LUMKOLMI-990137 format. One record per residue: z, x, y of N, C-alpha, C in turn; residue in one letter; chain. Coordinates in pm, whole numbers, padded with zeros to 5 digits. Example, Ala and Ser with C-alpha at 12.3 -4.5 7.8 and 13.67 -1.06 7.14 Angstrom:
LUMKOLMI-990137
[[00780,01319,-00569],[00780,01230,-00450],[00780,01320,-00330],A,A]
[[00708,01285,-00225],[00714,01367,-00106],[00787,01290,00003],S,A]
This chain:
LUMKOLMI-990137
[[00104,-03860,07704],[00242,-03899,07678],[00245,-03996,07560],M,A]
[[00337,-03973,07466],[00350,-04058,07350],[00414,-04191,07390],I,A]
[[00357,-04300,07343],[00409,-04431,07380],[00548,-04451,07323],M,A]
[[00635,-04513,07403],[00773,-04535,07360],[00785,-04657,07270],K,A]
[[00703,-04756,07292],[00713,-04880,07216],[00625,-04871,07091],N,A]
[[00686,-04841,06976],[00610,-04822,06853],[00538,-04949,06810],A,A]
[[00603,-05066,06830],[00542,-05191,06792],[00416,-05220,06872],G,A]
[[00423,-05196,07002],[00306,-05219,07088],[00194,-05123,07051],K,A]
[[00230,-04999,07022],[00131,-04897,06983],[00058,-04940,06857],R,A]
[[00135,-04987,06759],[00075,-05029,06632],[-00022,-05145,06652],E,A]
[[00015,-05241,06737],[-00072,-05356,06763],[-00201,-05314,06832],K,A]
[[-00191,-05218,06927],[-00309,-05169,06997],[-00404,-05098,06901],E,A]
[[-00347,-05015,06814],[-00430,-04944,06715],[-00499,-05043,06624],I,A]
[[-00425,-05145,06582],[-00482,-05247,06494],[-00598,-05319,06563],F,A]
[[-00580,-05357,06690],[-00684,-05430,06763],[-00811,-05347,06779],K,A]
[[-00793,-05221,06821],[-00909,-05132,06843],[-00983,-05109,06712],V,A]
[[-00907,-05082,06606],[-00969,-05054,06476],[-01039,-05177,06421],T,A]
[[-00982,-05295,06444],[-01042,-05419,06395],[-01177,-05444,06463],L,A]
[[-01186,-05415,06592],[-01314,-05430,06663],[-01418,-05337,06601],I,A]
[[-01376,-05213,06572],[-01468,-05118,06510],[-01510,-05161,06371],G,A]
[[-01417,-05219,06295],[-01449,-05260,06157],[-01549,-05375,06156],S,A]
[[-01538,-05470,06250],[-01635,-05579,06258],[-01774,-05525,06292],F,A]
[[-01777,-05428,06383],[-01905,-05365,06419],[-01966,-05295,06299],T,A]
[[-01882,-05223,06225],[-01931,-05150,06108],[-01982,-05244,06000],N,A]
[[-01911,-05355,05979],[-01953,-05451,05877],[-02091,-05508,05911],A,A]
[[-02111,-05538,06038],[-02241,-05589,06083],[-02351,-05485,06062],F,A]
[[-02323,-05359,06097],[-02423,-05253,06084],[-02455,-05223,05938],L,A]
[[-02354,-05231,05851],[-02378,-05207,05708],[-02484,-05303,05656],V,A]
[[-02469,-05430,05690],[-02560,-05534,05641],[-02702,-05511,05692],V,A]
[[-02716,-05494,05824],[-02852,-05483,05879],[-02917,-05349,05843],I,A]
[[-02838,-05243,05827],[-02896,-05114,05788],[-02946,-05117,05644],K,A]
[[-02866,-05175,05555],[-02909,-05184,05416],[-03038,-05267,05404],L,A]
[[-03041,-05380,05474],[-03160,-05465,05470],[-03281,-05392,05528],L,A]
[[-03258,-05322,05641],[-03368,-05250,05705],[-03414,-05133,05618],A,A]
[[-03320,-05066,05553],[-03356,-04954,05467],[-03434,-04997,05345],G,A]
[[-03393,-05111,05286],[-03461,-05159,05166],[-03599,-05216,05199],I,A]
[[-03602,-05309,05295],[-03730,-05372,05329],[-03819,-05284,05417],F,A]
[[-03757,-05185,05485],[-03836,-05094,05567],[-03870,-04965,05496],G,A]
[[-03834,-04952,05367],[-03867,-04834,05286],[-03825,-04703,05353],N,A]
[[-03699,-04698,05398],[-03652,-04579,05469],[-03529,-04519,05400],S,A]
[[-03546,-04396,05347],[-03433,-04325,05285],[-03330,-04288,05390],A,A]
[[-03377,-04252,05511],[-03285,-04214,05618],[-03198,-04332,05659],A,A]
[[-03258,-04452,05662],[-03182,-04570,05701],[-03080,-04608,05594],M,A]
[[-03118,-04595,05467],[-03022,-04623,05359],[-02906,-04524,05365],I,A]
[[-02938,-04396,05394],[-02833,-04294,05409],[-02741,-04331,05525],A,A]
[[-02802,-04379,05633],[-02723,-04421,05750],[-02635,-04541,05716],D,A]
[[-02685,-04630,05630],[-02607,-04746,05588],[-02485,-04702,05506],A,A]
[[-02506,-04603,05419],[-02394,-04550,05339],[-02289,-04490,05432],I,A]
[[-02335,-04421,05538],[-02242,-04366,05636],[-02160,-04477,05700],H,A]
[[-02225,-04588,05733],[-02155,-04701,05794],[-02055,-04764,05697],S,A]
[[-02087,-04762,05567],[-01993,-04812,05467],[-01867,-04727,05468],I,A]
[[-01884,-04595,05479],[-01768,-04506,05485],[-01689,-04531,05614],S,A]
[[-01760,-04564,05722],[-01693,-04601,05847],[-01603,-04723,05827],D,A]
[[-01658,-04822,05761],[-01582,-04946,05737],[-01459,-04918,05651],F,A]
[[-01476,-04834,05548],[-01365,-04801,05459],[-01254,-04726,05533],A,A]
[[-01293,-04636,05624],[-01193,-04559,05697],[-01122,-04646,05801],T,A]
[[-01190,-04749,05852],[-01122,-04844,05941],[-01006,-04910,05867],D,A]
[[-01030,-04949,05744],[-00925,-05011,05663],[-00811,-04912,05639],I,A]
[[-00849,-04785,05612],[-00747,-04681,05588],[-00658,-04663,05711],A,A]
[[-00720,-04661,05829],[-00643,-04645,05953],[-00545,-04760,05971],V,A]
[[-00592,-04884,05950],[-00506,-05001,05966],[-00386,-04994,05872],I,A]
[[-00411,-04960,05746],[-00305,-04957,05645],[-00206,-04844,05672],V,A]
[[-00258,-04722,05693],[-00170,-04606,05705],[-00093,-04605,05837],F,A]
[[-00156,-04650,05945],[-00085,-04653,06073],[00027,-04757,06069],V,A]
[[00005,-04866,05998],[00111,-04966,05983],[00231,-04906,05909],K,A]
[[00203,-04827,05805],[00311,-04762,05730],[00380,-04658,05817],I,A]
[[00300,-04580,05892],[00357,-04472,05973],[00447,-04525,06085],S,A]
[[00426,-04653,06123],[00506,-04712,06230],[00645,-04756,06186],G,A]
[[00671,-04750,06057],[00804,-04790,06007],[00911,-04692,06056],K,A]
[[01030,-04741,06086],[01138,-04650,06129],[01187,-04565,06012],P,A]
[[01261,-04459,06042],[01314,-04373,05936],[01412,-04451,05850],K,A]
[[01421,-04411,05724],[01513,-04476,05631],[01577,-04370,05542],D,A]
[[01648,-04412,05438],[01719,-04318,05352],[01625,-04222,05281],K,A]
[[01505,-04268,05249],[01411,-04182,05176],[01319,-04102,05269],S,A]
[[01320,-04135,05399],[01235,-04065,05496],[01317,-04039,05623],H,A]
[[01393,-03932,05622],[01482,-03900,05734],[01405,-03871,05863],D,A]
[[01281,-03826,05850],[01201,-03794,05968],[01098,-03903,05999],Y,A]
[[01115,-04020,05939],[01022,-04129,05962],[00901,-04121,05869],G,A]
[[00800,-04203,05897],[00683,-04214,05811],[00555,-04167,05881],H,A]
[[00571,-04083,05984],[00457,-04041,06064],[00349,-03968,05989],G,A]
[[00386,-03899,05880],[00287,-03821,05806],[00180,-03909,05741],K,A]
[[00210,-04039,05723],[00109,-04127,05665],[-00013,-04137,05755],Y,A]
[[00008,-04127,05886],[-00105,-04129,05979],[-00189,-04003,05961],E,A]
[[-00122,-03890,05936],[-00194,-03765,05912],[-00272,-03774,05781],T,A]
[[-00214,-03839,05682],[-00285,-03859,05554],[-00413,-03938,05578],I,A]
[[-00406,-04041,05664],[-00525,-04122,05696],[-00633,-04034,05758],A,A]
[[-00593,-03945,05851],[-00689,-03854,05914],[-00757,-03767,05810],T,A]
[[-00679,-03714,05717],[-00733,-03626,05613],[-00827,-03702,05520],T,A]
[[-00790,-03824,05484],[-00875,-03904,05395],[-01008,-03940,05462],L,A]
[[-01004,-03965,05593],[-01128,-03994,05666],[-01220,-03873,05659],I,A]
[[-01163,-03754,05683],[-01243,-03631,05676],[-01300,-03610,05538],G,A]
[[-01220,-03636,05434],[-01266,-03619,05296],[-01377,-03718,05263],L,A]
[[-01360,-03843,05307],[-01462,-03945,05282],[-01594,-03907,05349],A,A]
[[-01586,-03859,05472],[-01706,-03816,05542],[-01777,-03703,05467],L,A]
[[-01698,-03606,05419],[-01755,-03491,05351],[-01828,-03532,05223],F,A]
[[-01765,-03619,05144],[-01827,-03665,05019],[-01956,-03741,05046],V,A]
[[-01952,-03830,05145],[-02072,-03907,05182],[-02184,-03814,05226],V,A]
[[-02149,-03713,05306],[-02250,-03620,05358],[-02317,-03541,05246],A,A]
[[-02239,-03496,05148],[-02296,-03421,05036],[-02394,-03508,04958],I,A]
[[-02357,-03635,04938],[-02446,-03728,04867],[-02578,-03745,04943],F,A]
[[-02567,-03768,05073],[-02688,-03786,05155],[-02773,-03660,05153],I,A]
[[-02709,-03544,05162],[-02780,-03416,05163],[-02860,-03397,05034],L,A]
[[-02798,-03421,04920],[-02865,-03403,04790],[-02985,-03496,04776],I,A]
[[-02965,-03623,04812],[-03074,-03720,04801],[-03190,-03685,04894],E,A]
[[-03158,-03639,05014],[-03263,-03600,05108],[-03343,-03481,05059],G,A]
[[-03274,-03380,05006],[-03342,-03261,04954],[-03433,-03298,04836],I,A]
[[-03387,-03388,04750],[-03470,-03432,04636],[-03602,-03492,04685],K,A]
[[-03595,-03576,04787],[-03716,-03640,04838],[-03809,-03540,04906],K,A]
[[-03750,-03442,04976],[-03832,-03339,05040],[-03905,-03257,04934],I,A]
[[-03836,-03220,04828],[-03898,-03144,04719],[-04010,-03226,04654],I,A]
[[-03984,-03355,04634],[-04085,-03443,04577],[-04210,-03448,04663],F,A]
[[-04191,-03457,04794],[-04304,-03466,04887],[-04382,-03335,04893],C,A]
[[-04311,-03222,04900],[-04378,-03091,04909],[-04444,-03052,04778],T,A]
[[-04408,-03122,04668],[-04470,-03094,04538],[-04593,-03180,04513],S,A]
[[-04635,-03253,04615],[-04756,-03335,04603],[-04729,-03483,04596],G,A]
[[-04604,-03524,04592],[-04570,-03666,04587],[-04596,-03733,04720],G,A]
[[-04613,-03864,04716],[-04641,-03941,04837],[-04524,-04037,04863],V,A]
[[-04467,-04027,04981],[-04357,-04114,05020],[-04410,-04232,05101],L,A]
[[-04343,-04345,05088],[-04382,-04461,05166],[-04343,-04443,05312],Q,A]
[[-04428,-04493,05400],[-04399,-04486,05543],[-04300,-04596,05579],V,A]
[[-04191,-04563,05650],[-04092,-04666,05687],[-04153,-04773,05776],P,A]
[[-04095,-04894,05770],[-04142,-05002,05854],[-04075,-05001,05992],G,A]
[[-04133,-05075,06086],[-04081,-05080,06223],[-03939,-05134,06230],N,A]
[[-03903,-05222,06135],[-03768,-05281,06137],[-03661,-05174,06125],I,A]
[[-03690,-05068,06048],[-03593,-04959,06031],[-03570,-04887,06164],A,A]
[[-03675,-04868,06242],[-03664,-04801,06371],[-03581,-04884,06469],L,A]
[[-03606,-05014,06473],[-03533,-05101,06565],[-03383,-05106,06530],W,A]
[[-03353,-05111,06402],[-03213,-05115,06360],[-03143,-04982,06394],V,A]
[[-03216,-04872,06381],[-03159,-04742,06417],[-03123,-04738,06565],A,A]
[[-03208,-04793,06649],[-03181,-04795,06793],[-03061,-04885,06826],L,A]
[[-03051,-04999,06757],[-02935,-05087,06775],[-02806,-05016,06735],I,A]
[[-02814,-04940,06625],[-02697,-04867,06576],[-02651,-04761,06675],S,A]
[[-02746,-04688,06733],[-02712,-04583,06830],[-02631,-04640,06946],I,A]
[[-02681,-04750,07002],[-02617,-04811,07119],[-02479,-04865,07084],L,A]
[[-02469,-04941,06976],[-02341,-05005,06942],[-02237,-04902,06902],S,A]
[[-02274,-04799,06826],[-02177,-04700,06781],[-02128,-04610,06894],K,A]
[[-02214,-04582,06989],[-02171,-04499,07102],[-02070,-04577,07188],E,A]
[[-02094,-04707,07206],[-02000,-04791,07281],[-01864,-04794,07210],I,A]
[[-01866,-04812,07077],[-01741,-04816,07000],[-01671,-04680,07003],I,A]
[[-01748,-04571,07000],[-01687,-04438,07008],[-01611,-04420,07139],F,A]
[[-01677,-04452,07251],[-01615,-04433,07382],[-01487,-04516,07394],Q,A]
[[-01492,-04639,07346],[-01376,-04729,07352],[-01261,-04678,07266],Y,A]
[[-01292,-04641,07140],[-01190,-04596,07046],[-01129,-04463,07089],T,A]
[[-01213,-04370,07135],[-01164,-04238,07175],[-01071,-04248,07296],F,A]
[[-01108,-04332,07393],[-01023,-04350,07511],[-00887,-04409,07472],R,A]
[[-00889,-04509,07386],[-00764,-04570,07340],[-00682,-04473,07256],K,A]
[[-00748,-04391,07174],[-00679,-04295,07089],[-00600,-04195,07173],A,A]
[[-00658,-04151,07284],[-00588,-04057,07372],[-00468,-04124,07439],K,A]
[[-00486,-04251,07478],[-00376,-04324,07542],[-00261,-04346,07444],Q,A]
[[-00294,-04371,07317],[-00193,-04401,07215],[-00148,-04278,07138],L,A]
[[-00210,-04163,07167],[-00176,-04037,07102],[-00183,-04050,06949],N,A]
[[-00295,-04101,06899],[-00312,-04123,06756],[-00421,-04032,06700],S,A]
[[-00381,-03936,06615],[-00477,-03847,06552],[-00570,-03924,06459],E,A]
[[-00517,-04025,06390],[-00600,-04104,06300],[-00709,-04178,06378],A,A]
[[-00674,-04230,06497],[-00773,-04299,06579],[-00876,-04202,06636],M,A]
[[-00832,-04081,06671],[-00927,-03978,06718],[-01027,-03948,06607],V,A]
[[-00975,-03932,06485],[-01062,-03906,06370],[-01161,-04020,06350],A,A]
[[-01111,-04144,06362],[-01198,-04259,06344],[-01301,-04270,06455],N,A]
[[-01262,-04231,06577],[-01357,-04232,06689],[-01473,-04135,06661],A,A]
[[-01439,-04016,06614],[-01544,-03918,06583],[-01628,-03964,06465],W,A]
[[-01570,-04045,06378],[-01648,-04105,06270],[-01754,-04197,06330],H,A]
[[-01715,-04275,06432],[-01812,-04360,06503],[-01920,-04276,06570],H,A]
[[-01878,-04166,06636],[-01975,-04080,06704],[-02072,-04016,06604],R,A]
[[-02020,-03973,06489],[-02107,-03912,06389],[-02210,-04013,06339],S,A]
[[-02171,-04140,06334],[-02265,-04245,06294],[-02373,-04263,06401],D,A]
[[-02332,-04255,06528],[-02429,-04265,06637],[-02528,-04148,06632],A,A]
[[-02475,-04027,06610],[-02562,-03908,06601],[-02656,-03917,06481],L,A]
[[-02603,-03966,06369],[-02688,-03978,06250],[-02797,-04081,06273],S,A]
[[-02766,-04185,06351],[-02868,-04287,06381],[-02976,-04231,06473],S,A]
[[-02938,-04136,06561],[-03038,-04070,06646],[-03135,-03991,06559],I,A]
[[-03080,-03912,06465],[-03165,-03835,06374],[-03251,-03929,06290],A,A]
[[-03191,-04040,06248],[-03263,-04138,06168],[-03379,-04198,06248],T,A]
[[-03353,-04234,06373],[-03456,-04293,06459],[-03572,-04196,06481],A,A]
[[-03539,-04068,06504],[-03644,-03967,06527],[-03729,-03951,06400],I,A]
[[-03661,-03941,06284],[-03734,-03923,06159],[-03822,-04042,06127],G,A]
[[-03767,-04162,06144],[-03845,-04283,06116],[-03961,-04297,06214],I,A]
[[-03933,-04268,06342],[-04039,-04277,06444],[-04155,-04183,06415],G,A]
[[-04124,-04059,06378],[-04230,-03961,06346],[-04309,-04006,06224],C,A]
[[-04239,-04060,06124],[-04307,-04106,06003],[-04399,-04224,06032],A,A]
[[-04355,-04316,06119],[-04437,-04433,06152],[-04562,-04391,06231],I,A]
[[-04542,-04301,06328],[-04654,-04258,06412],[-04753,-04172,06332],I,A]
[[-04700,-04080,06250],[-04787,-03987,06177],[-04842,-04037,06046],G,A]
[[-04790,-04148,05994],[-04840,-04201,05868],[-04787,-04122,05749],G,A]
[[-04861,-04127,05636],[-04815,-04065,05512],[-04794,-03914,05525],E,A]
[[-04875,-03849,05609],[-04862,-03704,05625],[-04725,-03667,05685],K,A]
[[-04671,-03757,05763],[-04543,-03731,05829],[-04429,-03810,05766],W,A]
[[-04453,-03873,05653],[-04349,-03954,05587],[-04229,-03868,05545],A,A]
[[-04254,-03738,05525],[-04146,-03647,05485],[-04040,-03635,05595],V,A]
[[-04074,-03673,05718],[-03977,-03666,05828],[-03859,-03760,05805],M,A]
[[-03881,-03864,05727],[-03771,-03959,05698],[-03660,-03891,05617],D,A]
[[-03689,-03828,05501],[-03583,-03757,05429],[-03531,-03634,05504],P,A]
[[-03617,-03570,05584],[-03570,-03456,05665],[-03463,-03505,05762],I,A]
[[-03485,-03624,05819],[-03385,-03682,05911],[-03255,-03709,05837],A,A]
[[-03263,-03752,05711],[-03140,-03780,05635],[-03062,-03651,05608],S,A]
[[-03134,-03539,05590],[-03068,-03409,05570],[-02997,-03366,05699],V,A]
[[-03063,-03386,05813],[-03001,-03354,05942],[-02876,-03438,05963],I,A]
[[-02884,-03565,05925],[-02769,-03654,05934],[-02653,-03597,05852],V,A]
[[-02682,-03551,05732],[-02579,-03498,05643],[-02511,-03375,05703],A,A]
[[-02589,-03287,05763],[-02534,-03165,05824],[-02440,-03202,05939],V,A]
[[-02480,-03299,06021],[-02395,-03345,06132],[-02262,-03398,06079],I,A]
[[-02270,-03480,05974],[-02148,-03540,05918],[-02057,-03433,05858],I,A]
[[-02115,-03334,05790],[-02035,-03228,05728],[-01956,-03152,05834],I,A]
[[-02020,-03123,05947],[-01953,-03051,06054],[-01832,-03129,06106],K,A]
[[-01850,-03260,06129],[-01739,-03344,06176],[-01629,-03351,06070],V,A]
[[-01668,-03366,05944],[-01572,-03378,05834],[-01484,-03254,05823],A,A]
[[-01544,-03136,05834],[-01468,-03011,05823],[-01365,-03002,05935],I,A]
[[-01404,-03043,06056],[-01311,-03040,06169],[-01192,-03133,06145],S,A]
[[-01218,-03254,06095],[-01111,-03350,06069],[-01020,-03302,05956],L,A]
[[-01079,-03244,05852],[-00999,-03192,05740],[-00911,-03077,05785],L,A]
[[-00965,-02992,05872],[-00887,-02879,05922],[-00764,-02928,05999],R,A]
[[-00784,-03029,06085],[-00671,-03082,06163],[-00569,-03153,06074],N,A]
[[-00618,-03235,05981],[-00528,-03309,05894],[-00447,-03218,05803],G,A]
[[-00515,-03124,05739],[-00446,-03031,05649],[-00350,-02942,05728],I,A]
[[-00390,-02906,05850],[-00302,-02824,05934],[-00170,-02893,05961],G,A]
[[-00175,-03022,05993],[-00051,-03097,06020],[00029,-03119,05892],D,A]
[[-00039,-03143,05781],[00031,-03164,05654],[00100,-03037,05606],L,A]
[[00046,-02922,05644],[00105,-02794,05604],[00194,-02737,05714],T,A]
[[00240,-02825,05804],[00338,-02789,05907],[00285,-02685,06007],E,A]
[[00161,-02700,06048],[00107,-02610,06151],[00181,-02631,06282],R,A]
[[00205,-02523,06354],[00277,-02530,06482],[00195,-02603,06587],S,A]
[[00263,-02650,06690],[00194,-02712,06804],[00114,-02605,06878],L,A]
[[00013,-02644,06957],[-00066,-02546,07031],[00021,-02457,07120],P,A]
[[-00027,-02337,07143],[00051,-02238,07219],[00087,-02287,07358],E,A]
[[-00005,-02358,07425],[00026,-02404,07561],[00139,-02508,07560],D,A]
[[00147,-02590,07453],[00256,-02688,07442],[00388,-02615,07418],V,A]
[[00387,-02515,07331],[00510,-02439,07304],[00558,-02366,07431],E,A]
[[00464,-02312,07508],[00502,-02246,07634],[00565,-02345,07731],N,A]
[[00510,-02466,07735],[00564,-02570,07822],[00706,-02608,07778],E,A]
[[00727,-02616,07648],[00861,-02648,07594],[00962,-02543,07639],I,A]
[[00925,-02416,07628],[01015,-02307,07667],[01049,-02314,07816],M,A]
[[00952,-02348,07898],[00976,-02359,08043],[01072,-02474,08074],E,A]
[[01057,-02584,08003],[01148,-02698,08022],[01290,-02659,07987],I,A]
[[01306,-02589,07875],[01440,-02549,07829],[01503,-02451,07928],V,A]
[[01425,-02357,07979],[01477,-02256,08072],[01520,-02317,08205],K,A]
[[01469,-02436,08235],[01502,-02500,08362],[01644,-02559,08362],S,A]
[[01705,-02568,08245],[01841,-02625,08235],[01944,-02517,08265],V,A]
[[02042,-02543,08356],[02143,-02442,08391],[02225,-02397,08269],P,A]
[[02269,-02270,08273],[02356,-02210,08171],[02286,-02183,08038],N,A]
[[02157,-02213,08028],[02084,-02184,07904],[02019,-02046,07918],I,A]
[[02047,-01960,07821],[01996,-01823,07825],[01915,-01794,07699],V,A]
[[01803,-01729,07720],[01719,-01680,07610],[01695,-01782,07498],E,A]
[[01625,-01891,07526],[01586,-01979,07414],[01494,-01902,07319],P,A]
[[01515,-01915,07189],[01437,-01836,07093],[01427,-01910,06960],H,A]
[[01355,-01848,06866],[01332,-01907,06733],[01279,-02049,06744],D,A]
[[01182,-02068,06832],[01122,-02200,06849],[01035,-02235,06728],L,A]
[[01059,-02352,06671],[00979,-02403,06560],[00927,-02541,06597],C,A]
[[00796,-02563,06585],[00738,-02692,06623],[00641,-02740,06516],T,A]
[[00617,-02869,06515],[00521,-02930,06424],[00497,-03074,06469],R,A]
[[00395,-03136,06411],[00367,-03277,06435],[00413,-03359,06316],R,A]
[[00471,-03476,06344],[00503,-03574,06241],[00428,-03700,06279],I,A]
[[00305,-03712,06233],[00219,-03823,06277],[00185,-03806,06423],G,A]
[[00224,-03903,06506],[00196,-03895,06649],[00316,-03837,06727],N,A]
[[00420,-03794,06655],[00540,-03743,06721],[00549,-03591,06709],R,A]
[[00624,-03531,06801],[00652,-03388,06795],[00790,-03365,06734],Y,A]
[[00803,-03255,06661],[00934,-03209,06613],[00958,-03072,06674],A,A]
[[01072,-03055,06742],[01102,-02931,06815],[01240,-02882,06773],I,A]
[[01247,-02759,06726],[01374,-02698,06687],[01382,-02558,06747],E,A]
[[01502,-02518,06792],[01517,-02386,06853],[01663,-02344,06859],M,A]
[[01685,-02217,06896],[01819,-02163,06923],[01827,-02129,07071],H,A]
[[01947,-02144,07130],[01969,-02104,07269],[02102,-02028,07278],V,A]
[[02112,-01940,07378],[02235,-01866,07402],[02310,-01930,07519],L,A]
[[02446,-01933,07507],[02530,-01985,07616],[02655,-01899,07628],M,A]
[[02717,-01907,07744],[02843,-01835,07770],[02948,-01880,07668],D,A]
[[03010,-01786,07594],[03108,-01824,07492],[03234,-01887,07549],P,A]
[[03254,-01876,07682],[03376,-01928,07744],[03364,-02073,07790],N,A]
[[03244,-02131,07784],[03230,-02270,07829],[03292,-02363,07724],V,A]
[[03332,-02479,07768],[03394,-02574,07675],[03288,-02638,07586],T,A]
[[03335,-02697,07477],[03244,-02766,07386],[03171,-02879,07457],L,A]
[[03243,-02948,07549],[03181,-03059,07621],[03067,-03010,07710],K,A]
[[03087,-02897,07779],[02982,-02842,07865],[02860,-02804,07781],V,A]
[[02885,-02738,07669],[02775,-02699,07580],[02698,-02823,07532],A,A]
[[02774,-02926,07495],[02711,-03049,07448],[02628,-03114,07558],H,A]
[[02680,-03117,07680],[02609,-03179,07792],[02480,-03105,07824],D,A]
[[02485,-02971,07817],[02365,-02891,07847],[02255,-02916,07743],E,A]
[[02296,-02920,07617],[02200,-02946,07511],[02144,-03088,07524],V,A]
[[02229,-03182,07562],[02182,-03320,07581],[02079,-03328,07694],S,A]
[[02097,-03246,07799],[02000,-03240,07908],[01864,-03191,07857],D,A]
[[01868,-03091,07770],[01743,-03038,07712],[01673,-03148,07632],I,A]
[[01748,-03217,07548],[01691,-03324,07467],[01630,-03433,07555],E,A]
[[01702,-03469,07662],[01652,-03573,07752],[01521,-03532,07817],R,A]
[[01514,-03408,07866],[01393,-03361,07932],[01274,-03355,07836],L,A]
[[01299,-03308,07715],[01192,-03298,07616],[01142,-03436,07575],L,A]
[[01232,-03531,07561],[01192,-03666,07522],[01124,-03740,07637],K,A]
[[01162,-03708,07761],[01092,-03766,07876],[00948,-03716,07880],E,A]
[[00928,-03593,07840],[00794,-03533,07845],[00708,-03571,07725],R,A]
[[00767,-03574,07605],[00687,-03592,07483],[00713,-03724,07410],Y,A]
[[00802,-03809,07463],[00825,-03938,07401],[00964,-03951,07341],G,A]
[[01017,-04072,07343],[01152,-04098,07295],[01169,-04068,07146],E,A]
[[01059,-04073,07070],[01068,-04050,06926],[01058,-03902,06889],D,A]
[[01053,-03816,06989],[01045,-03672,06961],[01172,-03626,06889],T,A]
[[01152,-03551,06781],[01267,-03495,06707],[01306,-03363,06773],H,A]
[[01431,-03354,06821],[01479,-03232,06888],[01606,-03185,06818],V,A]
[[01608,-03059,06778],[01725,-02999,06715],[01750,-02862,06779],S,A]
[[01869,-02845,06839],[01900,-02722,06912],[02030,-02662,06859],I,A]
[[02022,-02535,06823],[02139,-02461,06773],[02190,-02369,06885],H,A]
[[02318,-02384,06920],[02378,-02305,07030],[02447,-02182,06972],V,A]
[[02421,-02066,07034],[02484,-01941,06992],[02554,-01878,07115],E,A]
[[02668,-01811,07096],[02737,-01747,07210],[02668,-01618,07249],P,A]
[[02669,-01587,07378],[02615,-01459,07426],[02715,-01349,07388],I,A]
[[02668,-01251,07315],[02758,-01143,07272],[02768,-01037,07381],E,A]
C-alpha cells in the first residue's frame, strides 16, 4: 500500500538512505586502503563499486526530495517521475562501473597468461572483503524491507545496489583467498574475481535500467494489478463493461484511466456518485495520491 503521508515517506527514505551512505563512505575508505596496501585489483574494483554506491545514495536523496513536491502549474501530474529518473541513473552508473571493472580485470588476466607475474594480495584485503560482505548484506536487508513498506522504486534499486556490492565482495574474498593460499601461481584468481564481480553488477544494472526505462516510457502496470483494478470497478453498482483501461506509474504512484458504461436514464448526480465510489475504492487500495480518471458512456 502506498503511504498517504508524503512528508513522512520522504523523511523515512532520507533516513534509510543516509544510513546506507555512511556505511558506503566507510567501506570506500577501507577498501581503497586495503586494495592499495594489499596489492589487490579485485579489492580496488570493489572499492570503485562502493564509490558508485555512495554516489547513488546521494542521487536517491536528491531525486526523492524533488519527487515529493506537490503538483504545480508546470507539473500537473506531480514530480514522481524524478524518482524513476533516480532509478535509471543508478542502473546506468552500475553498468558503467561494471564495464570499467571488466576491462581492467581482463587486461590483468591477459598479462598473467602471457607470462607476467602478479603480486599476491595481502591478508588485509581478505579481512576487509569479509567485513564488506557482512555490512552490505545487513544494509541490503534493511533498505529492501523499508523500500517495500514505502513503495519506492528508487530505494529498491538502491537496495539491490547494496546487494550487488555484497555479492561482489564475496567474489572478491574468494579470489583474494585463493591467491593468498596458492601464491604467485594462483595470483590470477584476483583479477578473475574482479571479472566475476563485473558480470554480477552488469546483470543487476540491466534489470534496473529495464524497470526505469519502462516507467519513463509509460509501461503499463503488471497484468495482475490491472485485473484487480477491473474487479474493484465491477464491484460498484450500475457500472457496466469497464473498458479501455490505461495504467502507468508516476514515481511511487499509480495513474488509472478508463471508460465505463452506465444506464443513459440515470441522473447526472447518480452517475457522479458512482464514479466517486470507484475513485474512493481505488484510492483506498492504491493510495490517496493515485491519479484516477473515468469517462462515463451511455449504454446504447
